[in-house]
PDBQT receptor file of N, H, CA, C and O in Angstrom, charges set to zero:
ATOM      1  N   MET A   1      19.830 -16.958  -5.608  1.00  0.00    +0.000 N 
ATOM      2  CA  MET A   1      19.363 -15.864  -4.566  1.00  0.00    +0.000 C 
ATOM      3  C   MET A   1      17.956 -16.122  -4.255  1.00  0.00    +0.000 C 
ATOM      4  O   MET A   1      17.200 -16.212  -5.222  1.00  0.00    +0.000 OA
ATOM      5  N   ASN A   2      17.523 -16.243  -3.213  1.00  0.00    +0.000 N 
ATOM      6  H   ASN A   2      18.138 -16.171  -2.427  1.00  0.00    +0.000 HD
ATOM      7  CA  ASN A   2      16.177 -16.595  -3.089  1.00  0.00    +0.000 C 
ATOM      8  C   ASN A   2      15.704 -15.633  -1.701  1.00  0.00    +0.000 C 
ATOM      9  O   ASN A   2      14.950 -16.140  -0.871  1.00  0.00    +0.000 OA
ATOM     10  N   ASP A   3      16.062 -14.627  -1.578  1.00  0.00    +0.000 N 
ATOM     11  H   ASP A   3      16.674 -14.215  -2.253  1.00  0.00    +0.000 HD
ATOM     12  CA  ASP A   3      15.802 -13.648  -0.570  1.00  0.00    +0.000 C 
ATOM     13  C   ASP A   3      14.239 -13.098  -0.936  1.00  0.00    +0.000 C 
ATOM     14  O   ASP A   3      13.853 -12.917  -2.091  1.00  0.00    +0.000 OA
ATOM     15  N   VAL A   4      13.538 -12.903   0.099  1.00  0.00    +0.000 N 
ATOM     16  H   VAL A   4      13.852 -13.050   1.037  1.00  0.00    +0.000 HD
ATOM     17  CA  VAL A   4      12.185 -12.396   0.175  1.00  0.00    +0.000 C 
ATOM     18  C   VAL A   4      12.097 -11.082   0.843  1.00  0.00    +0.000 C 
ATOM     19  O   VAL A   4      12.493 -10.921   1.997  1.00  0.00    +0.000 OA
ATOM     20  N   PHE A   5      11.571 -10.124   0.111  1.00  0.00    +0.000 N 
ATOM     21  H   PHE A   5      11.249 -10.255  -0.827  1.00  0.00    +0.000 HD
ATOM     22  CA  PHE A   5      11.387  -8.700   0.755  1.00  0.00    +0.000 C 
ATOM     23  C   PHE A   5      10.238  -8.386   1.174  1.00  0.00    +0.000 C 
ATOM     24  O   PHE A   5       9.357  -8.221   0.330  1.00  0.00    +0.000 OA
ATOM     25  N   THR A   6       9.927  -8.217   2.591  1.00  0.00    +0.000 N 
ATOM     26  H   THR A   6      10.643  -8.351   3.277  1.00  0.00    +0.000 HD
ATOM     27  CA  THR A   6       8.517  -7.800   3.343  1.00  0.00    +0.000 C 
ATOM     28  C   THR A   6       8.537  -6.444   3.877  1.00  0.00    +0.000 C 
ATOM     29  O   THR A   6       9.558  -5.953   4.360  1.00  0.00    +0.000 OA
ATOM     30  N   ASN A   7       7.413  -5.826   3.795  1.00  0.00    +0.000 N 
ATOM     31  H   ASN A   7       6.584  -6.224   3.402  1.00  0.00    +0.000 HD
ATOM     32  CA  ASN A   7       7.569  -4.542   4.268  1.00  0.00    +0.000 C 
ATOM     33  C   ASN A   7       5.978  -4.463   4.904  1.00  0.00    +0.000 C 
ATOM     34  O   ASN A   7       5.026  -4.748   4.178  1.00  0.00    +0.000 OA
ATOM     35  N   GLN A   8       5.808  -4.104   6.137  1.00  0.00    +0.000 N 
ATOM     36  H   GLN A   8       6.582  -3.872   6.727  1.00  0.00    +0.000 HD
ATOM     37  CA  GLN A   8       4.668  -3.961   6.730  1.00  0.00    +0.000 C 
ATOM     38  C   GLN A   8       4.143  -2.576   6.970  1.00  0.00    +0.000 C 
ATOM     39  O   GLN A   8       4.598  -1.978   7.945  1.00  0.00    +0.000 OA
ATOM     40  N   VAL A   9       3.272  -2.001   6.238  1.00  0.00    +0.000 N 
ATOM     41  H   VAL A   9       2.902  -2.487   5.446  1.00  0.00    +0.000 HD
ATOM     42  CA  VAL A   9       2.752  -0.780   6.169  1.00  0.00    +0.000 C 
ATOM     43  C   VAL A   9       1.292  -0.612   6.504  1.00  0.00    +0.000 C 
ATOM     44  O   VAL A   9       0.445  -1.268   5.896  1.00  0.00    +0.000 OA
ATOM     45  N   ARG A  10       0.936   0.336   7.553  1.00  0.00    +0.000 N 
ATOM     46  H   ARG A  10       1.623   0.868   8.047  1.00  0.00    +0.000 HD
ATOM     47  CA  ARG A  10      -0.405   0.547   7.802  1.00  0.00    +0.000 C 
ATOM     48  C   ARG A  10      -1.115   1.268   6.810  1.00  0.00    +0.000 C 
ATOM     49  O   ARG A  10      -0.614   2.286   6.334  1.00  0.00    +0.000 OA
ATOM     50  N   VAL A  11      -2.340   0.813   6.405  1.00  0.00    +0.000 N 
ATOM     51  H   VAL A  11      -2.747  -0.014   6.792  1.00  0.00    +0.000 HD
ATOM     52  CA  VAL A  11      -3.213   1.300   5.388  1.00  0.00    +0.000 C 
ATOM     53  C   VAL A  11      -4.135   2.513   6.173  1.00  0.00    +0.000 C 
ATOM     54  O   VAL A  11      -5.026   2.208   6.965  1.00  0.00    +0.000 OA
ATOM     55  N   ARG A  12      -3.829   3.780   5.874  1.00  0.00    +0.000 N 
ATOM     56  H   ARG A  12      -3.104   4.028   5.231  1.00  0.00    +0.000 HD
ATOM     57  CA  ARG A  12      -4.910   4.914   6.408  1.00  0.00    +0.000 C 
ATOM     58  C   ARG A  12      -5.785   5.096   5.379  1.00  0.00    +0.000 C 
ATOM     59  O   ARG A  12      -5.680   4.732   4.208  1.00  0.00    +0.000 OA
ATOM     60  N   PHE A  13      -6.796   5.787   6.011  1.00  0.00    +0.000 N 
ATOM     61  H   PHE A  13      -6.882   6.083   6.963  1.00  0.00    +0.000 HD
ATOM     62  CA  PHE A  13      -8.162   6.531   5.343  1.00  0.00    +0.000 C 
ATOM     63  C   PHE A  13      -7.798   7.115   4.119  1.00  0.00    +0.000 C 
ATOM     64  O   PHE A  13      -8.479   7.030   3.097  1.00  0.00    +0.000 OA
ATOM     65  N   LYS A  14      -6.352   7.913   4.251  1.00  0.00    +0.000 N 
ATOM     66  H   LYS A  14      -5.798   7.982   5.081  1.00  0.00    +0.000 HD
ATOM     67  CA  LYS A  14      -6.062   8.794   2.986  1.00  0.00    +0.000 C 
ATOM     68  C   LYS A  14      -5.565   8.038   1.802  1.00  0.00    +0.000 C 
ATOM     69  O   LYS A  14      -5.400   8.557   0.698  1.00  0.00    +0.000 OA
ATOM     70  N   HIS A  15      -5.330   6.762   2.090  1.00  0.00    +0.000 N 
ATOM     71  H   HIS A  15      -5.465   6.341   2.987  1.00  0.00    +0.000 HD
ATOM     72  CA  HIS A  15      -4.766   5.691   0.975  1.00  0.00    +0.000 C 
ATOM     73  C   HIS A  15      -5.919   5.254   0.378  1.00  0.00    +0.000 C 
ATOM     74  O   HIS A  15      -5.752   4.644  -0.678  1.00  0.00    +0.000 OA
ATOM     75  N   CYS A  16      -7.252   5.426   0.834  1.00  0.00    +0.000 N 
ATOM     76  H   CYS A  16      -7.388   5.921   1.692  1.00  0.00    +0.000 HD
ATOM     77  CA  CYS A  16      -8.261   4.743   0.102  1.00  0.00    +0.000 C 
ATOM     78  C   CYS A  16      -9.317   5.632  -0.595  1.00  0.00    +0.000 C 
ATOM     79  O   CYS A  16      -9.632   6.772  -0.253  1.00  0.00    +0.000 OA
ATOM     80  N   ASP A  17      -9.808   4.922  -1.623  1.00  0.00    +0.000 N 
ATOM     81  H   ASP A  17      -9.552   3.996  -1.900  1.00  0.00    +0.000 HD
ATOM     82  CA  ASP A  17     -10.798   5.791  -2.318  1.00  0.00    +0.000 C 
ATOM     83  C   ASP A  17     -12.257   5.658  -1.542  1.00  0.00    +0.000 C 
ATOM     84  O   ASP A  17     -12.325   5.088  -0.454  1.00  0.00    +0.000 OA
ATOM     85  N   THR A  18     -13.313   6.179  -2.132  1.00  0.00    +0.000 N 
ATOM     86  H   THR A  18     -13.257   6.643  -3.016  1.00  0.00    +0.000 HD
ATOM     87  CA  THR A  18     -14.676   5.919  -1.688  1.00  0.00    +0.000 C 
ATOM     88  C   THR A  18     -14.907   4.730  -1.390  1.00  0.00    +0.000 C 
ATOM     89  O   THR A  18     -15.539   4.538  -0.351  1.00  0.00    +0.000 OA
ATOM     90  N   ALA A  19     -14.579   3.856  -1.996  1.00  0.00    +0.000 N 
ATOM     91  H   ALA A  19     -14.066   4.013  -2.840  1.00  0.00    +0.000 HD
ATOM     92  CA  ALA A  19     -15.069   2.343  -1.971  1.00  0.00    +0.000 C 
ATOM     93  C   ALA A  19     -14.354   1.542  -0.996  1.00  0.00    +0.000 C 
ATOM     94  O   ALA A  19     -14.768   0.430  -0.666  1.00  0.00    +0.000 OA
ATOM     95  N   GLY A  20     -13.360   2.028  -0.549  1.00  0.00    +0.000 N 
ATOM     96  H   GLY A  20     -13.024   2.931  -0.817  1.00  0.00    +0.000 HD
ATOM     97  CA  GLY A  20     -12.378   1.540   0.729  1.00  0.00    +0.000 C 
ATOM     98  C   GLY A  20     -11.282   0.623  -0.080  1.00  0.00    +0.000 C 
ATOM     99  O   GLY A  20     -10.953  -0.434   0.459  1.00  0.00    +0.000 OA
ATOM    100  N   ILE A  21     -10.822   0.897  -1.080  1.00  0.00    +0.000 N 
ATOM    101  H   ILE A  21     -11.089   1.755  -1.517  1.00  0.00    +0.000 HD
ATOM    102  CA  ILE A  21      -9.878   0.362  -1.836  1.00  0.00    +0.000 C 
ATOM    103  C   ILE A  21      -8.631   1.176  -2.074  1.00  0.00    +0.000 C 
ATOM    104  O   ILE A  21      -8.742   2.296  -2.572  1.00  0.00    +0.000 OA
ATOM    105  N   VAL A  22      -7.565   0.733  -1.783  1.00  0.00    +0.000 N 
ATOM    106  H   VAL A  22      -7.474  -0.177  -1.378  1.00  0.00    +0.000 HD
ATOM    107  CA  VAL A  22      -6.621   1.358  -1.882  1.00  0.00    +0.000 C 
ATOM    108  C   VAL A  22      -6.252   2.035  -3.410  1.00  0.00    +0.000 C 
ATOM    109  O   VAL A  22      -6.219   1.392  -4.459  1.00  0.00    +0.000 OA
ATOM    110  N   PHE A  23      -6.030   3.240  -3.290  1.00  0.00    +0.000 N 
ATOM    111  H   PHE A  23      -6.057   3.762  -2.438  1.00  0.00    +0.000 HD
ATOM    112  CA  PHE A  23      -5.959   3.986  -4.566  1.00  0.00    +0.000 C 
ATOM    113  C   PHE A  23      -4.535   3.736  -5.197  1.00  0.00    +0.000 C 
ATOM    114  O   PHE A  23      -3.463   3.989  -4.648  1.00  0.00    +0.000 OA
ATOM    115  N   TYR A  24      -4.701   3.244  -6.332  1.00  0.00    +0.000 N 
ATOM    116  H   TYR A  24      -5.572   3.038  -6.778  1.00  0.00    +0.000 HD
ATOM    117  CA  TYR A  24      -3.256   2.838  -6.990  1.00  0.00    +0.000 C 
ATOM    118  C   TYR A  24      -2.027   3.737  -6.977  1.00  0.00    +0.000 C 
ATOM    119  O   TYR A  24      -0.920   3.205  -6.893  1.00  0.00    +0.000 OA
ATOM    120  N   PRO A  25      -2.152   5.213  -7.063  1.00  0.00    +0.000 N 
ATOM    121  CA  PRO A  25      -0.859   5.721  -6.818  1.00  0.00    +0.000 C 
ATOM    122  C   PRO A  25      -0.445   5.875  -5.553  1.00  0.00    +0.000 C 
ATOM    123  O   PRO A  25       0.721   6.112  -5.236  1.00  0.00    +0.000 OA
ATOM    124  N   ARG A  26      -1.569   5.722  -4.635  1.00  0.00    +0.000 N 
ATOM    125  H   ARG A  26      -2.516   5.529  -4.893  1.00  0.00    +0.000 HD
ATOM    126  CA  ARG A  26      -0.734   5.885  -3.441  1.00  0.00    +0.000 C 
ATOM    127  C   ARG A  26      -0.227   4.414  -2.966  1.00  0.00    +0.000 C 
ATOM    128  O   ARG A  26       0.520   4.349  -1.990  1.00  0.00    +0.000 OA
ATOM    129  N   TYR A  27      -0.557   3.443  -3.528  1.00  0.00    +0.000 N 
ATOM    130  H   TYR A  27      -1.164   3.496  -4.320  1.00  0.00    +0.000 HD
ATOM    131  CA  TYR A  27       0.180   2.284  -3.308  1.00  0.00    +0.000 C 
ATOM    132  C   TYR A  27       1.477   2.376  -3.455  1.00  0.00    +0.000 C 
ATOM    133  O   TYR A  27       2.203   1.972  -2.548  1.00  0.00    +0.000 OA
ATOM    134  N   PHE A  28       1.973   2.881  -4.533  1.00  0.00    +0.000 N 
ATOM    135  H   PHE A  28       1.383   3.210  -5.270  1.00  0.00    +0.000 HD
ATOM    136  CA  PHE A  28       3.312   3.125  -5.046  1.00  0.00    +0.000 C 
ATOM    137  C   PHE A  28       4.070   4.081  -4.021  1.00  0.00    +0.000 C 
ATOM    138  O   PHE A  28       5.295   3.997  -3.932  1.00  0.00    +0.000 OA
ATOM    139  N   GLU A  29       3.403   4.926  -3.302  1.00  0.00    +0.000 N 
ATOM    140  H   GLU A  29       2.408   4.995  -3.375  1.00  0.00    +0.000 HD
ATOM    141  CA  GLU A  29       3.985   5.950  -2.349  1.00  0.00    +0.000 C 
ATOM    142  C   GLU A  29       4.033   5.155  -1.120  1.00  0.00    +0.000 C 
ATOM    143  O   GLU A  29       4.753   5.673  -0.267  1.00  0.00    +0.000 OA
ATOM    144  N   MET A  30       3.504   4.093  -0.786  1.00  0.00    +0.000 N 
ATOM    145  H   MET A  30       2.919   3.672  -1.480  1.00  0.00    +0.000 HD
ATOM    146  CA  MET A  30       3.746   3.374   0.357  1.00  0.00    +0.000 C 
ATOM    147  C   MET A  30       5.042   2.507   0.264  1.00  0.00    +0.000 C 
ATOM    148  O   MET A  30       5.705   2.307   1.281  1.00  0.00    +0.000 OA
ATOM    149  N   LEU A  31       5.423   1.969  -0.993  1.00  0.00    +0.000 N 
ATOM    150  H   LEU A  31       4.884   2.131  -1.819  1.00  0.00    +0.000 HD
ATOM    151  CA  LEU A  31       6.367   1.288  -1.093  1.00  0.00    +0.000 C 
ATOM    152  C   LEU A  31       7.734   2.108  -1.086  1.00  0.00    +0.000 C 
ATOM    153  O   LEU A  31       8.809   1.517  -1.184  1.00  0.00    +0.000 OA
TER     154      LEU A  31
């Protein structure tokens, strides 16, 4: 079984911290 799972999600301002990096708990919220 060699299926690939892909999902495109738009990263918004609320998902980032002050440095502009995706905030770790929010990353799992997007999955």
